[in-house]
C-alpha positions in Angstrom: 41.3 52.8 -61.4 42.5 54.6 -64.4 41.0 52.8 -67.4 42.8 53.0 -70.8 40.9 55.3 -73.2 41.0 53.0 -76.2 40.0 49.4 -76.2 42.6 47.0 -77.6 40.6 45.4 -80.3 41.6 43.6 -83.5 40.3 44.7 -87.0 37.5 42.2 -86.6 36.4 43.8 -83.4 37.6 41.1 -81.1 39.4 42.2 -77.9 43.1 41.3 -77.3 44.4 39.3 -74.3 47.7 40.4 -72.9 50.0 38.1 -70.9 53.6 38.1 -69.9 55.9 35.3 -68.7 59.2 36.0 -66.9 62.6 35.2 -68.4 65.3 34.7 -65.7 69.1 34.6 -65.6 71.2 32.0 -63.8 70.7 33.9 -60.5 66.9 33.6 -60.9 66.5 37.3 -61.5 63.9 38.5 -64.0 65.7 40.1 -66.9 62.9 40.1 -69.5 59.3 39.1 -70.2 57.8 37.2 -73.1 54.7 39.1 -74.2 51.7 37.0 -75.1 48.9 38.3 -77.3 45.8 36.6 -78.6 42.5 38.0 -79.9 39.4 36.8 -78.1 37.7 35.8 -81.4 40.6 33.5 -82.3 40.5 31.4 -79.1 38.5 28.6 -80.9 41.0 28.5 -83.7 44.3 26.7 -83.7 45.9 29.1 -86.3 47.9 31.3 -83.9 50.1 32.7 -86.7 47.3 34.1 -88.7 45.8 35.7 -85.6 49.2 37.2 -84.8 49.4 38.8 -88.2 45.8 40.1 -88.1 46.2 41.7 -84.8 49.8 43.1 -85.3 48.7 46.7 -85.7 46.6 46.5 -82.6 49.5 45.0 -80.6 51.7 47.9 -81.5 49.0 50.4 -80.7 48.3 48.6 -77.4 51.9 48.7 -76.4 52.1 52.4 -77.3 48.9 53.2 -75.5 49.5 51.4 -72.3 53.2 52.3 -72.2 56.0 49.8 -72.2 57.0 50.9 -68.7 53.6 49.7 -67.4 53.9 46.3 -69.1 57.6 45.6 -68.8 59.0 47.9 -66.1 62.7 48.1 -66.6 63.0 44.9 -68.5 63.0 43.9 -72.2 60.1 42.2 -74.0 60.3 39.2 -76.3 57.5 39.1 -78.8 56.5 36.4 -81.3 56.5 37.3 -85.0 55.1 35.2 -87.8 56.5 35.2 -91.3 54.0 37.9 -92.5 54.6 40.1 -89.4 58.4 39.7 -89.8 58.2 41.0 -93.4 55.7 43.8 -92.7 56.5 47.4 -91.9 54.3 47.2 -88.8 57.1 45.5 -86.8 59.3 48.5 -87.4 57.0 50.6 -85.2 58.2 48.6 -82.2 61.1 50.1 -80.2 64.2 48.1 -81.0 65.9 48.9 -77.7 63.1 47.2 -75.7 61.6 44.5 -77.9 63.3 41.2 -79.1 61.6 39.7 -82.1 61.0 36.0 -81.7 60.9 34.3 -85.1 58.5 31.4 -84.9 59.6 27.9 -85.7 57.4 27.6 -88.8 59.0 30.6 -90.6 60.9 29.3 -93.7 64.5 30.4 -93.8 64.5 31.9 -97.3 66.8 34.4 -98.8 64.1 37.0 -98.4 63.8 36.2 -94.7 67.6 36.4 -94.2 67.7 39.8 -96.0 64.9 41.1 -93.9 66.6 40.0 -90.7 69.7 41.8 -91.7 67.7 44.9 -92.3 66.1 44.6 -88.9 69.5 44.1 -87.3 70.8 47.2 -89.1 67.9 49.1 -87.5 68.9 47.9 -84.0 66.5 45.0 -83.5 67.6 41.9 -81.7 66.4 38.5 -83.0 65.5 35.2 -81.4 64.7 31.8 -82.9 61.7 30.3 -81.0 61.2 26.6 -80.3 64.6 26.0 -82.0 65.5 22.5 -83.2 68.6 22.5 -85.3 68.5 21.9 -89.0 71.1 22.8 -91.6 68.7 25.3 -93.2 69.3 27.5 -90.2 73.0 27.8 -90.8 72.8 31.0 -93.0 70.7 32.9 -90.4 72.4 31.8 -87.2 75.1 34.6 -87.4 72.3 37.2 -87.2 70.6 35.6 -84.2 71.0 37.0 -80.7 68.9 34.5 -78.7 68.1 30.8 -79.3 65.1 29.5 -77.4 65.1 25.7 -76.8 61.8 24.1 -75.6 62.7 21.3 -73.2 59.4 19.6 -73.8 60.3 18.9 -77.4 64.1 18.9 -77.3 65.4 16.6 -74.6 68.7 17.8 -73.0 70.4 14.4 -73.4 70.2 14.7 -77.2 71.1 18.3 -77.5 75.0 18.4 -77.3 75.7 17.8 -81.1 73.3 20.6 -82.0 74.7 23.0 -79.5 78.2 22.4 -80.9 77.0 23.3 -84.4 75.3 26.4 -83.0 78.4 27.5 -81.2 80.4 27.2 -84.5 78.1 29.6 -86.3 76.7 31.9 -83.7 77.4 33.7 -80.4 73.7 33.7 -79.6 72.6 33.5 -76.0 70.9 30.2 -75.2 67.5 30.4 -73.5 65.8 27.2 -72.1 62.0 27.2 -72.2 59.6 25.0 -70.2 62.0 24.6 -67.4 59.8 23.1 -64.8 62.1 21.5 -62.2 65.2 22.4 -60.3 67.0 19.5 -61.9 66.3 20.8 -65.4 67.5 24.3 -64.4 70.8 23.0 -63.0 71.3 20.7 -66.1 70.7 23.6 -68.5 73.2 25.8 -66.6 75.8 23.0 -66.9 75.2 22.9 -70.7 75.8 26.6 -71.1 72.3 28.1 -71.1 72.2 31.6 -69.8 68.5 32.4 -69.6 65.5 30.4 -68.5 61.8 30.4 -68.9 59.3 28.2 -66.9 58.0 28.0 -63.4 60.7 25.9 -61.7 61.3 28.9 -59.4 57.7 28.8 -58.2 57.6 25.1 -57.4 58.0 23.9 -53.9 61.2 21.8 -53.3 60.3 19.8 -50.3 63.6 18.6 -48.7 63.5 16.0 -45.9 64.6 17.5 -42.7 64.6 21.0 -44.1 63.2 23.6 -41.8 62.1 27.2 -42.5 64.6 29.9 -41.7 64.3 31.7 -38.3 63.1 34.9 -40.0 60.5 33.0 -41.9 59.1 31.4 -38.7 59.1 34.9 -37.1 57.1 36.2 -40.1 54.6 33.4 -39.7 54.1 34.2 -36.0 53.7 37.9 -36.9 51.1 37.1 -39.5 49.2 35.0 -37.0 49.2 37.9 -34.5 48.0 40.4 -37.1 45.2 38.1 -38.1 44.2 38.0 -34.4 44.2 41.9 -34.1 47.4 42.0 -32.0 48.5 45.4 -30.6 51.8 47.1 -31.2 53.3 45.9 -27.9 52.8 42.3 -29.0 54.3 42.8 -32.4 57.4 44.8 -31.6 59.3 42.1 -29.7 59.2 39.7 -32.7 60.7 42.4 -34.9 63.3 43.5 -32.3 64.4 39.9 -31.9 65.3 39.9 -35.6 66.5 43.3 -36.8 66.8 42.1 -40.3 63.0 41.8 -40.5 62.6 45.4 -39.5 65.1 46.6 -42.1 63.5 44.4 -44.7 60.0 45.7 -43.9 61.2 49.3 -44.1 62.9 48.7 -47.5 59.7 47.1 -48.9 57.4 49.8 -47.6 59.7 52.6 -48.8 60.1 51.1 -52.2 56.6 52.1 -53.4 55.6 54.8 -50.8 52.5 54.9 -48.7 49.1 55.7 -50.0 50.4 56.8 -53.4 52.8 59.3 -51.9 56.5 59.2 -51.1 56.4 59.4 -47.3 59.5 57.6 -46.0 59.1 55.2 -43.0 62.1 55.2 -40.7 61.0 53.0 -37.7 58.9 49.9 -37.0 56.6 51.8 -34.7 56.0 54.5 -37.4 55.3 51.7 -39.9 52.7 50.2 -37.7 51.0 53.5 -36.9 51.0 54.8 -40.5 50.2 51.6 -42.2 47.7 50.2 -39.7 47.4 46.5 -39.2 45.8 45.6 -42.5 48.5 47.2 -44.5 51.2 46.0 -42.2 49.9 42.4 -42.8 50.3 43.0 -46.5 53.9 44.1 -46.2 54.7 41.2 -43.9 53.3 38.8 -46.4 55.5 40.3 -49.1 58.5 40.1 -46.8 58.0 36.3 -46.6 59.1 36.1 -50.2 61.9 38.6 -50.0 65.5 37.9 -49.1 66.3 38.3 -45.3 67.7 41.8 -46.2 64.4 42.8 -47.8 65.6 42.6 -51.4 62.5 42.4 -53.6 64.3 41.5 -56.9 63.5 37.8 -56.7 61.3 36.3 -59.5 59.1 34.5 -56.9 58.3 37.7 -55.1 57.6 39.5 -58.4 55.2 36.8 -59.5 53.4 36.4 -56.2 53.1 40.2 -55.7 51.6 40.6 -59.2 49.2 37.7 -58.5 48.0 39.1 -55.2 47.6 42.7 -56.5 45.7 41.4 -59.5 43.3 39.5 -57.3 42.9 42.5 -55.0 42.0 44.8 -57.9 39.6 42.3 -59.4 37.8 42.0 -56.0 37.6 45.8 -55.9 36.3 46.4 -59.5 34.2 43.3 -60.2 30.4 44.1 -59.9 29.6 40.5 -58.7 32.1 40.4 -55.8 31.7 42.1 -52.4 34.4 44.8 -52.4 35.2 44.3 -48.7 37.0 41.0 -49.5 39.8 42.7 -51.4 42.2 42.3 -48.5 41.4 38.6 -48.3 41.9 38.4 -52.1 45.4 39.8 -51.7 46.2 37.4 -48.9 45.0 34.4 -50.9 47.3 35.4 -53.7 50.2 35.9 -51.4 49.8 32.6 -49.6 49.2 30.6 -52.7 53.0 30.2 -53.3 54.2 30.1 -49.7 55.2 26.5 -50.0 57.8 27.3 -52.5 59.6 29.7 -50.2 58.9 27.9 -46.9 59.8 24.5 -48.3 57.0 22.8 -46.4 53.5 21.6 -47.5 51.1 24.5 -48.1 48.6 23.0 -45.7 51.2 23.2 -42.9 52.0 26.8 -43.7 48.4 27.8 -43.5 47.8 26.0 -40.3 50.8 27.6 -38.6 49.6 31.1 -39.6 46.1 30.3 -38.6 44.0 31.5 -41.6 40.3 30.9 -41.7 38.7 27.8 -43.3 37.4 29.8 -46.2 40.8 31.2 -47.0 42.3 27.7 -46.8 39.7 26.4 -49.2 40.4 29.2 -51.6 44.2 28.6 -51.5 44.2 24.8 -51.5 41.0 23.9 -53.4 40.2 27.1 -55.5 36.8 27.2 -53.9 34.5 30.2 -53.5 34.9 33.6 -55.0 38.5 34.0 -53.8 39.3 30.6 -55.2 37.9 31.6 -58.6 40.0 34.7 -58.6 43.1 32.6 -57.8 42.3 30.2 -60.6 41.9 33.1 -63.1 45.2 34.7 -62.0 47.0 31.4 -62.5 45.5 30.8 -65.9 46.7 34.2 -67.1 50.2 33.6 -65.8 50.3 30.4 -67.8 49.0 32.2 -70.9 45.9 29.9 -71.0 43.6 32.6 -72.5 41.0 30.1 -73.7 40.4 28.8 -70.1 40.5 32.3 -68.7 38.0 33.9 -71.1 34.8 32.4 -69.5 36.0 33.2 -66.0 36.5 36.8 -67.0 33.0 37.1 -68.4 31.5 35.2 -65.4 32.8 38.1 -63.3 30.9 40.6 -65.5 34.0 42.0 -67.1 35.0 42.4 -70.7 38.5 41.4 -71.8 39.3 45.2 -72.1 38.2 45.8 -68.5 40.3 42.9 -67.3 43.4 44.1 -69.2 43.1 47.5 -67.6 43.1 45.8 -64.2 46.0 43.7 -65.3 48.1 46.7 -66.3 47.4 48.4 -63.0 48.7 45.3 -61.2 51.7 45.1 -63.4 52.6 48.7 -62.8 52.4 48.2 -59.0 54.6 45.2 -59.2 57.1 47.0 -61.4 57.2 49.9 -58.9 57.8 47.5 -56.1 61.1 46.3 -57.6 62.2 49.4 -59.4 64.3 51.0 -56.7 65.8 48.1 -54.8 65.2 45.1 -57.0 
């Protein structure tokens, strides 16, 4: 693993957590990430805005050092700015073509703030209002705003129409709904004119009565079961040949990131089996479960589960307290942890049909054992719950800096996965 050469630490010496949460369009495609930063020292403090200001220079250096491509891939990044950070010269070091500045809800809309926003706009920055709840004091700044983020947990949809009408009178800003946790909320927001969405509705299982998995999904589950039982090529090939879309999808996935760090192109199923070996083939089949039948890897669910699985695999490989030979199992636990969302059936049933071991089932369903702890840590980081993640990181014998280096390696792998055909 290539570790960064400089530790991301704040002026007080506390290391910086890095998180990202996907922002989706109406087709559920990832179009941006919100970047989350927090110093380890400040986890016991509720004053997030002071922490943001104190660590601003470190955030900029961290982004420059790690490279925006590693963190964001081809997407834009949304980043919170407090009043002091908004007014500082530090923010101007960020690349305006990649970073959207999210003005926090407690920033007073003064003449000085409005003038500063105009200057940033003139310099090419895009601006967002975070946790927006309409008040007349926002009227002078609304024409400068590119995105308005509405938190559904504090702004109920049924009371939003008058405010949206006023926003539309003063601004052409794109509406972004935050904390979208259900399919019903997603559909309601689309009806009201929201264009972007943030929340984990796309990763939640929607269990529909009488709904059965698609034929290609059932074939993939049978293939996974055979691979776990060390099946040979002659047993595997018929399942792929009965569904040519699976073969094409597998080839697209494998060729999207190359083999063994190289760019060897795989052109046939038999070649894929021979070159990959059964362990690697199992990995790609697991990924294919989340892809569209044609193998498209652009879906937000696939991006999330791929990043989760790769992070868990790398943690298993680089954590002193964990046996490195369980890294393949760590990847599998990460991949299977969201299978209910795509299969539309209870996760227990998915695991039984595939035939995974009891220890893997306990890790996925109950977060038990070493693999279960890795899954819990990955989920906490996805949620941006750094305070709960911090003791788990240290229990693994890692510093926050060590963990961030592993995170970035996982992010880069996931970005590469979707770069060519996402």
